[in-house]
TIGUKE-174232 format. One record per residue (C-alpha): x, y, z; residue number from 1; residue in three letters. Coordinates in steps of 0.02 Angstrom, whole numbers, padded with zeros to 5 digits. Layout:
# TIGUKE-174232
PT     px     py     pz   n res
PT      X      Y      Z NUM Ala
...
***
This chain:
# TIGUKE-174232
PT     px     py     pz   n res
PT -00949 -00135  02718   1 Met
PT -01032  00025  02654   2 Ala
PT -01162  00019  02529   3 Ala
PT -01067  00103  02393   4 Ser
PT -00936 -00020  02410   5 Ala
PT -01060 -00160  02381   6 His
PT -01136 -00072  02217   7 Arg
PT -00942 -00051  02145   8 Trp
PT -00904 -00233  02185   9 Ile
PT -01066 -00275  02100  10 Arg
PT -01033 -00177  01955  11 Gly
PT -00859 -00238  01933  12 Ala
PT -00925 -00424  01942  13 Leu
PT -01058 -00383  01809  14 Phe
PT -00916 -00311  01700  15 Ala
PT -00810 -00459  01710  16 Leu
PT -00960 -00588  01667  17 Ala
PT -01006 -00477  01530  18 Ala
PT -00824 -00477  01466  19 Leu
PT -00827 -00666  01489  20 Ala
PT -00982 -00700  01384  21 Ala
PT -00910 -00580  01242  22 Thr
PT -00753 -00674  01242  23 Gln
PT -00844 -00848  01242  24 Ala
PT -00961 -00800  01104  25 Gly
PT -00821 -00725  00994  26 Ala
PT -00729 -00903  01013  27 Gln
PT -00882 -01005  00976  28 Ala
PT -00932 -00890  00825  29 Ala
PT -00943 -00987  00665  30 Gly
PT -01056 -01104  00576  31 Val
PT -01078 -01274  00606  32 Trp
PT -01150 -01408  00484  33 Arg
PT -01247 -01533  00611  34 Cys
PT -01331 -01639  00475  35 Gly
PT -01342 -01645  00288  36 Thr
PT -01459 -01500  00283  37 Arg
PT -01451 -01421  00453  38 Ser
PT -01330 -01283  00500  39 Tyr
PT -01305 -01189  00674  40 Ser
PT -01234 -01064  00753  41 Gln
PT -01169 -01159  00902  42 Leu
PT -01079 -01312  00906  43 Pro
PT -01183 -01473  00891  44 Cys
PT -01142 -01676  00932  45 Thr
PT -01053 -01743  00775  46 Gly
PT -01061 -01571  00689  47 Gly
PT -00906 -01495  00596  48 Arg
PT -00864 -01308  00574  49 Ala
PT -00879 -01248  00391  50 Val
PT -00844 -01084  00325  51 Gly
PT -00727 -01029  00453  52 Val
PT -00557 -00972  00388  53 Ala
PT -00430 -00927  00502  54 Pro
PT -00391 -00728  00526  55 His
PT -00236 -00693  00405  56 Arg
PT -00092 -00606  00503  57 Val
PT  00021 -00509  00387  58 Thr
PT  00190 -00448  00451  59 Asp
PT  00209 -00270  00370  60 Lys
PT  00371 -00251  00454  61 Ala
PT  00442 -00399  00373  62 Arg
PT  00568 -00355  00219  63 Val
PT  00466 -00405  00059  64 Pro
PT  00565 -00529 -00055  65 Pro
PT  00678 -00458 -00186  66 Gln
PT  00596 -00389 -00335  67 Asp
PT  00631 -00525 -00487  68 Arg
PT  00700 -00378 -00614  69 Ala
PT  00833 -00326 -00491  70 Val
PT  00873 -00516 -00456  71 Ala
PT  00884 -00535 -00650  72 Ala
PT  00989 -00384 -00673  73 Arg
PT  01105 -00438 -00534  74 Arg
PT  01115 -00609 -00595  75 Ala
PT  01233 -00550 -00738  76 Val
PT  01340 -00460 -00629  77 Leu
PT  01524 -00534 -00550  78 Ala
PT  01495 -00612 -00389  79 Pro
PT  01601 -00457 -00295  80 Gly
PT  01485 -00334 -00386  81 Gln
PT  01334 -00429 -00321  82 Arg
PT  01409 -00426 -00147  83 Gln
PT  01436 -00227 -00169  84 Glu
PT  01265 -00210 -00232  85 Cys
PT  01181 -00285 -00082  86 Arg
PT  01302 -00178  00036  87 Ala
PT  01242 -00022 -00063  88 Leu
PT  01061 -00080 -00019  89 Asp
PT  01094 -00062  00163  90 Val
PT  01211  00096  00146  91 Gln
PT  01064  00182  00044  92 Leu
PT  00945  00135  00172  93 Arg
PT  01045  00195  00327  94 Asp
PT  01098  00349  00228  95 Glu
PT  00912  00402  00191  96 Gln
PT  00870  00368  00376  97 Ala
PT  01004  00482  00442  98 Ala
PT  00967  00625  00304  99 Leu
PT  00779  00608  00355 100 Arg
PT  00841  00610  00554 101 Ala
PT  00925  00789  00523 102 Arg
PT  00775  00857  00430 103 Gly
PT  00790  01031  00381 104 Glu
PT  00958  01044  00458 105 Ala
PT  01041  00936  00343 106 Ala
PT  01178  01011  00225 107 Thr
PT  01266  00978  00069 108 Leu
PT  01398  00876  00166 109 Asp
PT  01271  00787  00256 110 Asp
PT  01194  00721  00079 111 Glu
PT  01360  00680 -00010 112 Met
PT  01375  00513  00054 113 Pro
PT  01202  00469 -00009 114 Leu
PT  01238  00561 -00176 115 Val
PT  01412  00445 -00184 116 Arg
PT  01310  00278 -00142 117 Ala
PT  01181  00316 -00267 118 Lys
PT  01302  00358 -00408 119 Lys
PT  01405  00197 -00356 120 Arg
PT  01232  00100 -00371 121 Phe
PT  01198  00171 -00535 122 Arg
PT  01382  00128 -00614 123 Glu
PT  01359 -00051 -00556 124 Leu
PT  01190 -00059 -00630 125 Arg
PT  01120 -00140 -00476 126 Cys
***
């Protein structure tokens, strides 16, 4: 094998070793209580992890729960009207997305379904 190939393999192995050490250090990161007043960054025999909170993961794509004011307004509506309000929520979202997709090429005829849906939404007091 050529000397350049040996250097390349040696460099690749070094990079993999460094990556493995970094991953191991990231997993062991934290504070350990090893006795009554003894703390360590490394796990110890009979010790327990303290002050280590799991990372919070938030799902920003999830639809937030319905607003309490909207729920209160819709609580006084008849069941049919509540169902129509839920359908209008979806329709308004779809119409707005369709209008945004058209961009500057949108005409008045393209905007009319959105206008009608908003008008019905206000009439029902959703």
